[in-house]
C-alpha positions as CSV (number, residue, x, y, z in Angstrom):
1,M,26.5,18.3,-3.9
2,K,23.3,16.6,-2.6
3,K,22.8,14.8,-5.8
4,I,26.5,13.7,-6.0
5,L,26.3,12.3,-2.5
6,S,23.1,10.5,-3.4
7,Y,24.9,8.2,-5.9
8,P,27.1,6.3,-3.4
9,L,24.3,6.3,-0.8
10,S,21.9,4.9,-3.3
11,V,24.2,2.0,-4.1
12,I,24.4,1.2,-0.4
13,C,20.6,1.6,0.0
14,Y,19.8,-0.6,-3.0
15,F,22.3,-3.3,-1.8
16,F,20.5,-3.6,1.6
17,F,17.1,-3.2,0.0
18,F,17.6,-6.2,-2.4
19,L,19.4,-8.2,0.3
20,S,16.3,-7.7,2.4
21,L,14.0,-8.9,-0.4
22,I,16.0,-12.1,-0.7
23,V,16.4,-12.8,3.0
24,F,12.7,-12.1,3.8
25,H,11.6,-14.2,0.9
26,V,13.1,-17.2,2.7
27,I,11.8,-16.0,6.1
28,Q,8.3,-15.6,4.8
29,W,8.3,-19.1,3.2
30,L,9.5,-20.6,6.5
31,C,7.0,-18.7,8.6
32,L,4.1,-19.6,6.3
33,K,5.0,-23.3,6.2
34,L,5.8,-23.7,9.9
35,G,3.5,-21.1,11.6
36,G,0.7,-20.4,9.1
37,Y,-1.0,-17.0,8.6
38,Q,-0.1,-15.3,11.8
39,A,3.7,-16.1,11.6
40,H,3.8,-15.1,7.9
41,K,1.9,-11.9,8.7
42,K,4.4,-11.0,11.4
43,S,7.3,-11.6,9.1
44,V,5.7,-9.3,6.5
45,D,5.3,-6.5,9.1
46,I,9.0,-6.8,10.1
47,F,10.0,-7.0,6.4
48,N,8.4,-3.7,5.6
49,L,9.9,-2.1,8.7
50,V,13.3,-3.2,7.4
51,L,12.6,-1.8,4.0
52,M,11.9,1.5,5.6
53,R,15.1,1.3,7.6
54,C,17.0,0.7,4.3
55,L,15.7,4.0,3.1
56,N,16.9,5.7,6.2
57,I,20.3,5.4,4.6
58,M,19.1,8.1,2.1
59,G,18.0,10.3,5.0
60,T,14.4,9.3,4.3
61,R,11.9,9.8,7.2
62,F,8.5,8.3,7.5
63,S,5.6,9.6,9.6
64,I,1.9,9.1,10.0
65,D,-0.7,11.6,11.1
66,N,-3.6,9.5,12.5
67,A,-6.0,11.2,14.9
68,F,-8.5,8.4,14.7
69,N,-9.1,5.1,16.5
70,I,-9.2,2.8,13.5
71,P,-11.0,-0.5,14.6
72,V,-9.0,-3.7,14.4
73,N,-12.0,-6.0,14.3
74,R,-13.9,-4.4,11.5
75,T,-13.0,-4.5,7.8
76,C,-11.6,-1.2,6.5
77,I,-11.1,-0.1,2.9
78,F,-8.0,2.2,2.9
79,V,-8.0,4.4,-0.2
80,A,-4.8,6.3,-1.0
81,N,-3.2,8.3,-3.7
82,H,-0.2,6.6,-5.2
83,Q,3.2,8.4,-5.6
84,G,5.6,5.4,-5.7
85,I,6.4,1.9,-4.5
86,Y,7.6,3.3,-1.2
87,D,4.1,4.3,-0.3
88,I,3.5,0.7,0.6
89,P,6.0,-0.2,3.4
90,P,4.7,2.5,5.8
91,I,1.1,1.6,5.1
92,I,1.8,-2.0,5.9
93,W,3.8,-1.1,9.0
94,Y,1.7,1.7,10.5
95,L,-1.6,-0.1,9.8
96,R,-0.4,-3.6,10.6
97,K,-3.1,-4.1,13.3
98,Q,-5.7,-3.8,10.6
99,H,-4.1,-6.6,8.5
100,P,-4.0,-4.5,5.2
101,K,-4.2,-6.5,1.9
102,F,-3.6,-4.9,-1.4
103,V,-5.4,-4.7,-4.7
104,S,-2.5,-5.0,-7.0
105,K,-1.7,-5.6,-10.7
106,K,-1.0,-9.3,-11.4
107,E,2.4,-8.5,-12.8
108,L,3.7,-7.8,-9.3
109,G,2.7,-11.3,-8.3
110,K,5.8,-12.9,-9.8
111,G,9.5,-12.1,-10.2
112,I,10.1,-9.9,-7.1
113,P,11.6,-11.7,-4.2
114,G,9.7,-11.2,-0.9
115,I,7.1,-8.8,-2.4
116,S,5.6,-11.2,-4.9
117,F,5.5,-14.0,-2.4
118,N,3.5,-11.8,0.0
119,L,1.1,-10.7,-2.7
120,R,0.5,-14.3,-3.7
121,H,0.2,-15.9,-0.2
122,G,-0.7,-13.0,2.1
123,G,-4.3,-12.5,1.0
124,S,-4.0,-9.7,-1.6
125,A,-5.9,-9.5,-4.9
126,L,-4.0,-9.7,-8.1
127,I,-5.9,-8.2,-11.0
128,D,-5.4,-8.1,-14.7
129,R,-6.0,-4.5,-15.6
130,K,-6.4,-5.4,-19.3
131,N,-9.3,-7.7,-18.4
132,P,-12.0,-5.8,-16.6
133,R,-14.2,-8.8,-16.2
134,Q,-11.4,-10.8,-14.5
135,A,-10.7,-7.8,-12.2
136,V,-14.3,-7.6,-11.0
137,V,-14.4,-11.3,-10.3
138,T,-11.1,-11.2,-8.4
139,I,-12.1,-8.2,-6.4
140,S,-15.5,-9.8,-5.5
141,K,-13.7,-12.9,-4.2
142,F,-11.2,-10.6,-2.4
143,A,-14.1,-8.8,-0.7
144,A,-15.6,-12.1,0.4
145,Y,-12.3,-13.1,2.0
146,L,-12.1,-9.7,3.8
147,K,-15.7,-10.1,5.1
148,E,-15.0,-13.6,6.4
149,T,-11.7,-12.6,8.2
150,N,-12.4,-9.0,9.2
151,R,-9.2,-8.0,7.4
152,S,-8.7,-4.8,5.4
153,A,-8.2,-3.7,1.9
154,V,-5.7,-1.1,0.5
155,I,-6.5,0.3,-3.0
156,F,-4.8,3.0,-5.1
157,P,-7.6,4.1,-7.4
158,E,-5.2,6.2,-9.6
159,G,-4.0,2.8,-10.9
160,T,-0.5,3.9,-11.7
161,R,1.7,6.1,-9.6
162,S,2.1,9.8,-10.0
163,R,5.7,10.7,-10.9
164,T,5.2,14.3,-9.9
165,G,3.0,14.1,-6.9
166,Q,0.0,15.5,-8.8
167,P,-3.1,13.3,-8.4
168,K,-4.6,11.4,-11.2
169,K,-8.3,10.8,-11.8
170,F,-9.6,7.9,-9.8
171,A,-10.8,4.8,-11.5
172,V,-14.0,3.8,-9.8
173,T,-14.8,0.2,-10.7
174,G,-12.7,-1.4,-7.9
175,L,-14.1,0.9,-5.3
176,Q,-17.6,0.3,-6.5
177,V,-17.2,-3.5,-6.2
178,L,-15.7,-3.3,-2.7
179,F,-18.4,-0.9,-1.5
180,K,-21.2,-3.2,-2.9
181,K,-19.7,-6.3,-1.4
182,L,-18.7,-4.8,1.9
183,P,-21.5,-2.4,3.0
184,D,-20.7,-2.7,6.7
185,A,-17.0,-1.7,6.2
186,L,-15.4,1.6,6.9
187,V,-13.7,3.5,4.1
188,V,-10.6,5.3,5.3
189,P,-9.0,8.0,3.0
190,I,-5.2,8.3,3.2
191,T,-3.2,11.1,1.7
192,V,0.5,10.3,0.8
193,N,2.9,13.1,0.4
194,N,6.5,13.3,-0.9
195,S,7.3,9.7,-1.7
196,W,7.5,10.7,-5.4
197,K,10.6,12.8,-4.5
198,L,12.5,9.6,-3.9
199,F,12.3,9.1,-7.7
200,K,12.8,12.7,-8.8
201,Y,16.0,11.7,-10.6
202,G,14.5,8.4,-11.8
203,S,15.3,5.0,-10.3
204,F,18.9,6.0,-9.7
205,P,20.0,7.9,-7.8
206,L,17.3,8.1,-5.1
207,G,16.4,11.4,-3.7
208,M,17.9,12.4,-0.4
209,G,16.3,13.7,2.8
210,V,12.7,13.0,1.8
211,H,10.1,13.1,4.5
212,V,7.3,10.7,3.4
213,K,4.1,11.6,5.2
214,L,0.9,9.7,5.5
215,K,-2.3,11.5,6.7
216,V,-5.2,9.3,7.8
217,H,-8.6,11.0,7.4
218,E,-11.8,10.3,9.3
219,P,-13.3,6.9,8.6
220,I,-16.6,6.9,6.8
221,P,-19.2,4.0,6.9
222,V,-19.6,2.6,3.4
223,N,-23.4,2.4,3.9
224,S,-23.6,6.1,4.9
225,Q,-24.2,7.3,1.3
226,E,-24.5,6.1,-2.3
227,P,-21.3,4.7,-3.9
228,E,-20.8,7.5,-6.4
229,A,-21.2,10.2,-3.8
230,L,-18.9,8.4,-1.4
231,I,-16.2,7.9,-4.1
232,A,-16.3,11.6,-4.9
233,L,-16.0,12.5,-1.2
234,V,-13.1,10.2,-0.7
235,E,-11.3,11.6,-3.8
236,R,-11.8,15.2,-2.6
237,T,-10.7,14.4,0.9
238,I,-7.4,12.8,-0.3
239,I,-6.6,15.4,-2.9
240,K,-7.1,18.5,-0.7
241,D,-4.1,17.5,1.5
242,I,-1.7,16.7,-1.3
243,K,1.1,19.2,-1.1
Protein backbone atom coordinates (compact mmCIF):
# COMPACT_ATOMS: atom_id res chain seq x y z
CA MET A 1 0.00 0.00 0.00
CA LYS A 2 2.83 2.38 0.87
CA LYS A 3 4.50 1.83 -2.49
CA ILE A 4 1.21 2.29 -4.36
CA LEU A 5 0.59 5.59 -2.57
CA SER A 6 4.12 6.71 -3.37
CA TYR A 7 3.34 6.84 -7.13
CA PRO A 8 0.89 9.77 -7.10
CA LEU A 9 2.82 11.53 -4.34
CA SER A 10 6.03 11.20 -6.37
CA VAL A 11 4.36 12.84 -9.36
CA ILE A 12 3.32 15.79 -7.18
CA CYS A 13 6.74 15.96 -5.51
CA TYR A 14 8.62 15.91 -8.81
CA PHE A 15 6.30 18.55 -10.27
CA PHE A 16 7.08 21.01 -7.48
CA PHE A 17 10.74 19.95 -7.41
CA PHE A 18 11.31 20.72 -11.09
CA LEU A 19 9.19 23.88 -10.86
CA SER A 20 11.49 25.01 -8.05
CA LEU A 21 14.56 24.35 -10.21
CA ILE A 22 13.23 26.59 -12.97
CA VAL A 23 11.92 29.37 -10.74
CA PHE A 24 15.08 29.55 -8.64
CA HIS A 25 17.27 29.48 -11.73
CA VAL A 26 15.71 32.82 -12.66
CA ILE A 27 15.83 34.10 -9.07
CA GLN A 28 19.52 33.19 -8.74
CA TRP A 29 20.36 34.96 -12.00
CA LEU A 30 18.55 38.11 -10.88
CA CYS A 31 20.12 38.03 -7.41
CA LEU A 32 23.62 37.57 -8.80
CA LYS A 33 23.25 40.32 -11.39
CA LEU A 34 21.54 42.84 -9.08
CA GLY A 35 22.92 42.00 -5.64
CA GLY A 36 26.19 40.14 -6.13
CA TYR A 37 27.46 37.25 -4.03
CA GLN A 38 25.47 37.85 -0.84
CA ALA A 39 22.11 38.11 -2.61
CA HIS A 40 22.88 35.05 -4.73
CA LYS A 41 23.96 33.09 -1.69
CA LYS A 42 20.74 33.94 0.13
CA SER A 43 18.71 32.78 -2.86
CA VAL A 44 20.62 29.47 -2.89
CA ASP A 45 19.91 28.93 0.82
CA ILE A 46 16.18 29.47 0.30
CA PHE A 47 16.26 27.35 -2.87
CA ASN A 48 17.57 24.37 -0.94
CA LEU A 49 15.06 24.86 1.86
CA VAL A 50 12.30 24.80 -0.78
CA LEU A 51 13.71 21.56 -2.24
CA MET A 52 13.55 20.03 1.22
CA ARG A 53 9.95 21.19 1.55
CA CYS A 54 9.13 19.53 -1.78
CA LEU A 55 10.29 16.24 -0.31
CA ASN A 56 8.02 16.77 2.68
CA ILE A 57 5.25 15.75 0.25
CA MET A 58 6.69 12.23 0.46
CA GLY A 59 6.70 12.39 4.24
CA THR A 60 10.46 12.99 4.19
CA ARG A 61 11.94 14.55 7.32
CA PHE A 62 15.36 16.12 7.74
CA SER A 63 17.30 16.57 10.95
CA ILE A 64 20.84 17.41 12.00
CA ASP A 65 22.66 16.35 15.16
CA ASN A 66 25.29 19.02 15.73
CA ALA A 67 26.68 19.42 19.25
CA PHE A 68 29.57 21.61 18.13
CA ASN A 69 30.00 25.32 17.62
CA ILE A 70 31.30 25.33 14.05
CA PRO A 71 33.09 28.65 13.40
CA VAL A 72 31.72 30.98 10.75
CA ASN A 73 34.94 32.94 10.18
CA ARG A 74 37.29 30.01 9.60
CA THR A 75 37.46 27.71 6.59
CA CYS A 76 36.04 24.26 7.25
CA ILE A 77 36.34 21.16 5.12
CA PHE A 78 33.12 19.19 5.52
CA VAL A 79 33.67 15.55 4.60
CA ALA A 80 30.60 13.33 4.24
CA ASN A 81 29.52 9.95 2.96
CA HIS A 82 27.30 10.18 -0.10
CA GLN A 83 23.97 8.33 -0.34
CA GLY A 84 22.13 10.44 -2.93
CA ILE A 85 21.46 13.85 -4.39
CA TYR A 86 19.20 14.69 -1.46
CA ASP A 87 22.23 14.72 0.86
CA ILE A 88 23.00 18.14 -0.56
CA PRO A 89 20.02 20.42 0.28
CA PRO A 90 20.19 19.80 4.06
CA ILE A 91 23.96 20.34 4.06
CA ILE A 92 23.53 23.68 2.29
CA TRP A 93 20.64 24.72 4.53
CA TYR A 94 21.84 23.59 7.96
CA LEU A 95 25.43 24.75 7.36
CA ARG A 96 24.53 27.94 5.48
CA LYS A 97 26.43 30.17 7.94
CA GLN A 98 29.67 28.46 6.89
CA HIS A 99 29.08 29.20 3.16
CA PRO A 100 29.57 25.59 1.95
CA LYS A 101 30.98 25.14 -1.58
CA PHE A 102 31.10 21.75 -3.25
CA VAL A 103 33.71 19.69 -5.02
CA SER A 104 31.55 18.32 -7.82
CA LYS A 105 31.94 16.48 -11.09
CA LYS A 106 31.96 18.83 -14.07
CA GLU A 107 28.94 17.13 -15.68
CA LEU A 108 26.70 18.70 -13.03
CA GLY A 109 27.82 22.17 -14.11
CA LYS A 110 25.45 22.22 -17.06
CA GLY A 111 21.97 21.09 -17.99
CA ILE A 112 20.24 21.21 -14.58
CA PRO A 113 18.28 24.42 -13.96
CA GLY A 114 19.12 26.10 -10.67
CA ILE A 115 21.65 23.50 -9.56
CA SER A 116 24.10 23.91 -12.44
CA PHE A 117 23.87 27.71 -12.19
CA ASN A 118 24.82 27.60 -8.52
CA LEU A 119 27.72 25.24 -9.13
CA ARG A 120 29.11 27.49 -11.88
CA HIS A 121 28.58 30.83 -10.17
CA GLY A 122 28.46 30.10 -6.44
CA GLY A 123 32.12 29.25 -5.86
CA SER A 124 32.13 25.47 -6.16
CA ALA A 125 34.84 23.41 -7.90
CA LEU A 126 33.90 21.42 -11.02
CA ILE A 127 36.38 18.63 -11.65
CA ASP A 128 36.92 16.17 -14.48
CA ARG A 129 37.17 12.80 -12.77
CA LYS A 130 38.71 11.32 -15.92
CA ASN A 131 41.52 13.88 -15.84
CA PRO A 132 43.34 13.68 -12.48
CA ARG A 133 45.74 16.47 -13.37
CA GLN A 134 42.91 18.89 -14.14
CA ALA A 135 41.16 17.85 -10.93
CA VAL A 136 44.22 18.63 -8.80
CA VAL A 137 44.69 22.03 -10.45
CA THR A 138 41.01 22.89 -10.01
CA ILE A 139 40.95 21.84 -6.35
CA SER A 140 44.14 23.83 -5.71
CA LYS A 141 42.50 26.97 -7.14
CA PHE A 142 39.38 26.18 -5.14
CA ALA A 143 41.44 25.98 -1.94
CA ALA A 144 43.00 29.37 -2.68
CA TYR A 145 39.52 30.85 -3.09
CA LEU A 146 38.37 29.36 0.22
CA LYS A 147 41.47 30.65 2.02
CA GLU A 148 40.91 34.15 0.68
CA THR A 149 37.20 34.26 1.56
CA ASN A 150 37.06 32.08 4.73
CA ARG A 151 34.36 30.01 3.06
CA SER A 152 34.07 26.25 3.40
CA ALA A 153 34.34 23.13 1.26
CA VAL A 154 32.08 20.09 1.06
CA ILE A 155 33.58 16.95 -0.40
CA PHE A 156 32.20 13.43 -0.83
CA PRO A 157 35.34 11.26 -0.99
CA GLU A 158 33.38 8.18 -2.08
CA GLY A 159 33.03 9.93 -5.45
CA THR A 160 29.76 8.27 -6.45
CA ARG A 161 26.77 7.78 -4.20
CA SER A 162 26.05 4.55 -2.39
CA ARG A 163 22.74 3.11 -3.58
CA THR A 164 22.40 0.83 -0.54
CA GLY A 165 23.75 3.04 2.22
CA GLN A 166 26.88 0.92 2.53
CA PRO A 167 29.99 3.13 2.49
CA LYS A 168 32.49 2.97 -0.35
CA LYS A 169 36.24 3.33 -0.04
CA PHE A 170 37.37 6.95 0.15
CA ALA A 171 39.36 8.43 -2.71
CA VAL A 172 42.09 10.45 -1.03
CA THR A 173 43.54 12.79 -3.68
CA GLY A 174 41.02 15.62 -3.27
CA LEU A 175 41.36 15.56 0.51
CA GLN A 176 45.13 15.50 0.30
CA VAL A 177 45.15 18.61 -1.89
CA LEU A 178 42.73 20.47 0.38
CA PHE A 179 44.69 19.53 3.50
CA LYS A 180 47.96 20.64 1.92
CA LYS A 181 46.59 23.97 0.70
CA LEU A 182 44.48 24.71 3.79
CA PRO A 183 46.60 23.72 6.81
CA ASP A 184 44.79 26.18 9.11
CA ALA A 185 41.32 24.85 8.26
CA LEU A 186 39.13 22.56 10.34
CA VAL A 187 38.01 19.23 8.92
CA VAL A 188 34.47 18.35 10.00
CA PRO A 189 33.24 14.78 9.40
CA ILE A 190 29.52 14.36 8.66
CA THR A 191 27.62 11.08 8.62
CA VAL A 192 24.54 10.97 6.36
CA ASN A 193 21.94 8.30 7.03
CA ASN A 194 18.84 7.12 5.16
CA SER A 195 18.84 9.40 2.11
CA TRP A 196 19.48 6.33 -0.08
CA LYS A 197 16.03 5.08 0.94
CA LEU A 198 14.44 7.81 -1.17
CA PHE A 199 15.72 5.84 -4.18
CA LYS A 200 15.11 2.31 -2.93
CA TYR A 201 12.70 1.76 -5.88
CA GLY A 202 14.90 3.69 -8.31
CA SER A 203 14.19 7.22 -9.46
CA PHE A 204 10.43 6.56 -9.51
CA PRO A 205 8.58 6.27 -7.28
CA LEU A 206 10.40 7.92 -4.41
CA GLY A 207 10.48 6.22 -1.04
CA MET A 208 7.95 7.42 1.53
CA GLY A 209 8.42 8.46 5.14
CA VAL A 210 12.22 8.64 5.04
CA HIS A 211 14.00 10.41 7.89
CA VAL A 212 17.24 11.82 6.46
CA LYS A 213 19.68 12.35 9.31
CA LEU A 214 22.94 14.26 9.40
CA LYS A 215 25.38 13.85 12.28
CA VAL A 216 28.16 16.40 12.61
CA HIS A 217 31.26 15.07 14.35
CA GLU A 218 33.87 16.96 16.32
CA PRO A 219 35.96 19.33 14.16
CA ILE A 220 39.64 18.42 13.80
CA PRO A 221 42.40 20.93 12.95
CA VAL A 222 43.94 19.93 9.63
CA ASN A 223 47.45 20.61 10.97
CA SER A 224 46.93 18.35 14.00
CA GLN A 225 48.33 15.26 12.25
CA GLU A 226 49.71 13.94 9.00
CA PRO A 227 47.26 13.88 6.04
CA GLU A 228 47.19 10.10 5.69
CA ALA A 229 46.40 9.59 9.38
CA LEU A 230 43.81 12.37 9.32
CA ILE A 231 42.02 10.93 6.29
CA ALA A 232 41.91 7.50 7.96
CA LEU A 233 40.51 9.05 11.15
CA VAL A 234 37.84 10.99 9.26
CA GLU A 235 36.81 7.89 7.30
CA ARG A 236 36.50 5.81 10.48
CA THR A 237 34.55 8.56 12.23
CA ILE A 238 32.01 8.83 9.42
CA ILE A 239 31.59 5.11 8.84
CA LYS A 240 31.07 4.13 12.48
CA ASP A 241 27.77 6.04 12.60
CA ILE A 242 26.31 4.79 9.30
CA LYS A 243 23.25 2.73 10.17
